[in-house]
C-alpha positions in Angstrom: 110.4 42.0 48.4 113.6 40.1 48.0 116.1 41.4 50.6 119.8 40.6 50.9 121.5 41.3 54.2 125.3 41.6 54.3 127.1 41.4 57.7 130.5 39.7 58.2 129.2 38.4 61.6 125.5 37.9 60.7 123.1 38.4 62.3 124.9 41.1 64.2 122.7 44.2 64.4 120.1 42.5 62.2 119.4 39.8 64.9 115.8 40.9 65.3 115.1 42.7 62.0 116.0 39.8 59.7 113.4 37.3 61.2 110.9 40.1 61.4 111.2 40.8 57.7 110.7 37.0 57.1 107.5 37.1 59.3 106.3 40.1 57.2 106.4 37.8 54.1 109.6 39.0 52.5 112.2 36.6 51.0 115.3 37.3 53.0 118.9 36.1 52.2 122.1 36.9 54.1 125.8 36.7 53.2 128.0 35.4 56.1 131.8 35.5 56.3 132.4 31.8 56.8 133.5 28.9 54.6 130.3 27.0 55.3 126.9 27.9 56.7 123.7 26.0 57.4 121.0 26.5 54.7 118.8 28.7 56.9 118.6 30.7 60.1 115.2 31.8 61.4 113.8 31.7 57.9 116.7 33.5 56.4 118.5 31.8 53.5 122.3 31.9 54.2 125.1 32.1 51.8 128.8 31.8 52.7 131.6 34.0 51.3 135.2 34.0 52.1 138.2 36.2 51.0 140.4 34.6 48.4 143.6 36.2 49.8 145.0 38.0 52.8 146.7 41.3 53.0 150.0 41.7 51.1 153.2 42.1 52.9 154.8 45.6 52.9 151.5 47.5 52.5 151.8 51.0 54.0 150.3 50.8 57.5 147.9 53.7 56.8 146.5 51.8 53.8 146.3 48.4 55.5 142.7 48.9 56.8 141.5 49.9 53.3 143.2 47.0 51.7 141.4 44.6 54.1 138.1 46.2 53.2 138.7 45.9 49.5 139.6 42.2 49.8 136.3 41.6 51.6 134.4 43.8 49.2 135.7 41.8 46.3 134.8 38.5 47.8 131.2 39.7 48.3 131.2 41.1 44.8 132.2 37.7 43.4 129.5 36.0 45.5 126.8 38.4 44.4 127.8 37.7 40.8 127.2 34.0 41.5 123.8 34.8 43.0 122.9 37.0 40.0 123.8 34.1 37.6 121.4 31.9 39.7 118.6 34.4 39.0 118.6 36.3 42.3 117.9 40.0 42.0 117.3 41.7 45.4 115.0 44.7 45.7 116.9 45.9 48.7 120.4 45.2 50.2 120.9 46.0 53.9 124.5 46.1 55.0 126.7 47.0 57.8 129.4 48.7 55.7 132.0 48.8 58.5 134.2 46.1 57.0 133.8 47.2 53.3 131.7 44.2 52.1 129.0 46.3 50.4 131.2 48.5 48.4 130.5 46.8 45.0 127.0 45.5 45.3 125.6 48.2 43.0 128.1 47.1 40.4 126.2 43.8 40.4 122.7 45.1 40.8 122.6 48.8 39.8 118.9 49.2 40.4 118.9 47.6 43.8 118.4 50.0 46.7 121.1 50.0 49.4 120.4 50.7 53.0 123.3 50.9 55.4 123.8 50.7 59.2 125.9 53.6 60.2 127.8 52.7 63.4 130.5 55.3 63.5 132.4 57.8 61.4 135.9 58.2 62.8 137.1 61.5 64.0 140.6 62.8 63.3 140.2 64.9 66.5 137.6 65.1 69.2 135.2 62.4 70.4 137.4 59.4 71.5 140.6 60.8 69.8 142.7 62.4 72.5 139.9 62.0 75.1 142.0 60.1 77.6 145.3 61.9 78.3 146.7 58.7 79.8 146.6 56.9 76.4 147.1 59.8 74.0 149.1 58.8 71.0 152.4 60.5 70.3 152.2 59.8 66.6 151.1 62.9 64.7 150.3 60.6 61.8 147.3 59.1 63.6 145.0 61.8 62.2 146.1 60.9 58.7 145.5 57.2 59.4 142.0 57.9 60.7 141.2 60.1 57.7 142.1 57.2 55.5 140.1 54.8 57.7 137.0 56.9 56.8 137.5 56.3 53.1 135.2 53.3 53.3 132.5 55.4 54.8 133.0 58.2 52.2 132.7 55.7 49.3 129.4 54.4 50.8 127.9 57.9 51.0 127.5 58.0 47.2 126.2 54.4 47.0 123.6 54.4 49.8 119.9 55.2 49.2 119.3 55.4 52.9 120.9 54.8 56.3 120.1 54.2 59.9 122.1 54.8 63.1 121.1 53.5 66.5 121.8 56.8 68.5 122.0 60.5 67.9 125.6 60.6 69.0 126.6 58.0 66.4 124.6 59.5 63.6 126.1 63.0 64.4 129.6 61.7 63.8 128.8 61.6 60.0 129.3 64.7 57.9 126.6 66.7 56.1 125.0 66.3 53.7 125.1 62.5 54.2 123.9 63.0 57.8 120.6 64.1 56.4 120.1 60.6 54.9 120.5 58.9 58.3 117.4 58.1 60.4 118.1 57.5 64.1 116.5 54.1 64.8 117.7 51.9 67.5 117.9 48.1 67.1 115.5 47.8 70.1 115.5 46.2 73.5 113.0 43.4 74.5 111.6 45.1 77.6 109.3 42.2 78.3 112.1 39.7 78.4 114.5 42.1 80.2 112.5 43.3 83.2 112.9 43.6 86.9 112.8 40.3 88.8 112.7 40.6 92.6 113.1 36.8 93.1 116.3 36.4 91.0 119.4 34.8 92.2 122.8 35.0 90.5 125.4 32.2 91.0 128.8 33.9 91.0 130.8 30.7 91.4 130.4 27.2 93.0 130.2 28.6 96.5 128.8 32.1 96.2 125.5 33.5 95.0 123.7 36.8 95.4 120.1 37.9 95.5 118.3 41.2 95.6 118.8 41.2 99.4 122.6 41.6 98.8 124.5 44.8 98.0 125.8 44.2 94.5 127.7 46.6 92.3 128.0 45.6 88.7 130.2 46.7 85.8 130.1 45.0 82.4 131.8 45.3 79.0 132.5 42.9 76.2 136.2 43.4 77.0 137.7 45.2 80.0 139.7 48.1 78.5 140.1 51.9 78.8 137.6 52.8 76.1 134.9 51.5 78.5 136.3 53.1 81.6 137.6 49.9 83.1 140.7 51.7 84.5 138.5 54.4 86.1 136.2 51.9 87.7 139.0 49.8 89.1 140.7 52.9 90.6 137.5 53.6 92.5 137.5 50.2 94.2 140.0 50.9 97.1 137.7 53.6 98.5 134.5 51.9 97.5 135.3 48.6 99.2 136.4 50.5 102.4 133.1 52.5 102.5 130.9 49.5 101.7 132.1 46.5 103.7 129.2 44.3 102.6 129.2 45.1 99.0 130.1 42.6 96.3 131.7 43.8 93.1 130.9 41.8 90.0 132.9 42.6 86.8 131.8 41.1 83.5 134.1 41.1 80.4 136.9 39.4 78.6 140.7 39.9 78.5 140.8 41.1 75.0 140.6 44.5 73.2 137.5 45.5 71.3 138.5 49.2 70.8 141.7 51.2 71.0 145.2 49.9 71.3 146.4 46.7 72.9 148.7 47.1 75.9 152.4 46.7 75.5 153.8 43.5 76.9 152.0 40.2 77.7 149.5 41.4 80.2 145.9 42.4 79.4 144.3 45.7 80.4 142.2 43.6 82.8 145.3 42.3 84.6 147.2 45.6 84.4 144.6 47.6 86.3 143.6 44.8 88.6 147.2 44.5 89.8 147.5 48.3 90.1 144.6 48.6 92.6 145.0 45.2 94.3 148.1 46.5 96.1 145.9 49.2 97.7 143.1 46.9 98.9 143.0 44.6 102.0 143.1 41.0 100.8 139.8 40.2 102.6 138.2 43.1 100.7 139.7 41.9 97.5 137.8 38.6 98.0 134.6 40.6 97.4 135.7 41.4 93.8 134.5 38.8 91.3 135.6 38.7 87.7 133.1 36.4 85.9 134.4 36.8 82.3 131.9 36.6 79.4 128.4 35.5 80.4 125.6 33.9 78.3 123.0 36.5 77.6 120.4 35.0 79.9 122.8 34.9 82.8 123.9 38.5 82.1 120.3 39.6 82.3 120.0 37.8 85.7 123.0 39.7 86.9 121.4 43.0 85.9 118.3 42.0 87.7 120.2 41.3 90.9 122.3 44.5 90.6 121.9 47.1 93.3 123.9 49.7 91.4 125.2 49.3 87.8 128.1 51.4 86.6 128.5 52.2 82.9 131.4 54.3 81.6 132.5 55.0 78.1 134.6 57.3 76.0 132.7 59.4 73.4 132.3 56.4 71.2 129.8 53.7 70.1 127.3 53.0 72.9 127.0 49.5 74.3 123.7 47.6 74.2 124.3 46.7 77.8 123.4 50.2 79.0 119.9 50.0 77.5 119.6 46.5 78.8 120.4 47.7 82.3 117.8 50.4 82.0 115.2 47.9 80.8 116.0 45.7 83.9 115.3 48.7 86.1 118.8 49.2 87.3 119.9 52.2 89.3 122.7 53.4 87.0 125.8 55.6 87.5 126.9 56.5 84.0 129.8 58.6 82.6 128.9 62.2 81.8 129.9 61.6 78.1 127.8 62.4 75.1 126.6 58.9 74.1 125.5 58.2 77.7 123.6 61.6 77.8 121.5 60.4 74.9 119.8 58.0 77.3 120.6 59.0 80.9 119.5 62.4 82.3 121.2 63.2 85.6 118.9 62.8 88.6 116.0 61.8 86.3 116.7 58.2 85.3 120.3 57.8 86.6 123.3 59.7 88.0 126.0 61.0 85.7 129.6 61.3 86.8 132.7 62.9 85.2 134.5 60.1 83.4 137.8 60.5 85.1 136.6 61.5 88.6 136.8 58.4 90.8 135.7 60.3 93.9 132.5 61.5 92.4 131.9 58.0 91.0 132.2 56.5 94.5 130.0 59.3 95.9 127.3 58.6 93.4 127.4 54.8 93.9 127.3 55.2 97.7 124.4 57.7 97.5 122.4 55.1 95.6 123.4 52.3 97.9 122.2 54.3 100.9 118.9 55.5 99.3 116.6 52.7 98.2 113.8 55.1 97.3 116.1 57.0 95.0 117.2 53.7 93.4 113.6 52.7 92.8 112.7 56.1 91.3 115.7 56.3 88.9 115.5 52.6 88.0 111.8 52.9 87.3 112.3 56.0 85.1 115.1 54.3 83.2 112.9 51.3 82.5 110.0 53.5 81.4 112.2 55.3 78.9 113.1 52.0 77.3 109.5 50.8 77.2 108.2 54.0 75.6 111.0 54.8 73.2 113.2 51.7 72.6 111.0 48.7 73.1 111.9 46.1 70.4 108.5 44.8 69.4 106.2 47.8 69.9 108.5 50.6 68.8 111.8 49.8 67.1 111.0 46.8 64.9 107.9 48.5 63.3 110.0 51.6 62.5 112.9 49.6 61.1 110.5 47.5 58.9 108.9 50.7 57.7 112.4 52.2 56.9 113.2 49.1 54.8 109.9 49.3 53.0 110.4 52.9 52.1 113.8 52.1 50.5 
């Protein structure tokens, strides 16, 4: 088949699927939101596209998101017209529709099948909206704004011939009857690459490293922010550091915002909550808290392999790949008792669940695991087996995804 993949930050979620389709003998092309791209990536022919304009001043704030998506959709539409003029007619287009790019592909190729990656349908209430009372919006118009934000999804419902979503929670945010088109197929975790390593060392900084012999508590997000429970984790540290005088806390993540609102003022969420709890912690204990920023993936895996207990918290929202990577590495996990985490962690079976806002229970669970190596081994082993049996990249997920593409 001839396959076109559309993702503004390609390869994104198609990191493994795109090369696999090439290996299966398909001719694979991709559109990338850049002014220039190299001719190929892993056998995929790349094509650059770029919006011809920015958003207009004075647009109603509720409509701004839709305007941005239409601008991107038009730029892809024009690029697809170019490709059609060059004789390219894909059998299948695969797209992450979240930024609107794939809205008009069927206006170029009406007979082409469109398969979309469904990451999230926004809720006007429930799920992440209003979940955290500390950050509840006082603007009653937020529900209107979110309803309009879903227009892009609604327009794709009529266009798509099929869809995949990585988790049941994410798939279930979409309304019926479109939900019936969505197959739950995770992108996959390379469980051979991400595996326990008893001999691993992790270099925190120029003077400090840790091994499996150390007591290491890890917490990781792309950015340190409330949506991922950063504030809850930080508020657990005063008691946790007191109770575990030898523990080292390693926090992975940037200063920016991936989800939700930015804080007011010049300080990042990372700084705001670090300063809030630092006043309650002895300076010598604070020296055992390490912020390591963003890590290269190989180094992040080394950190998971050295972790004694890994903490993962999230609002009812898109699940991070990092949770499944921690499971694959055999981590003993304390996760938030929220729906996306419950898709993968069953309390007392392959991890411990904790109420999202309850810092005392969070500390109790972490301490319980730190004091019980047999329990850590049992839960970590069960977590890894779940990934191996149900979410392994090469033996489970890629074959299913390739089959889905073929059936389109």
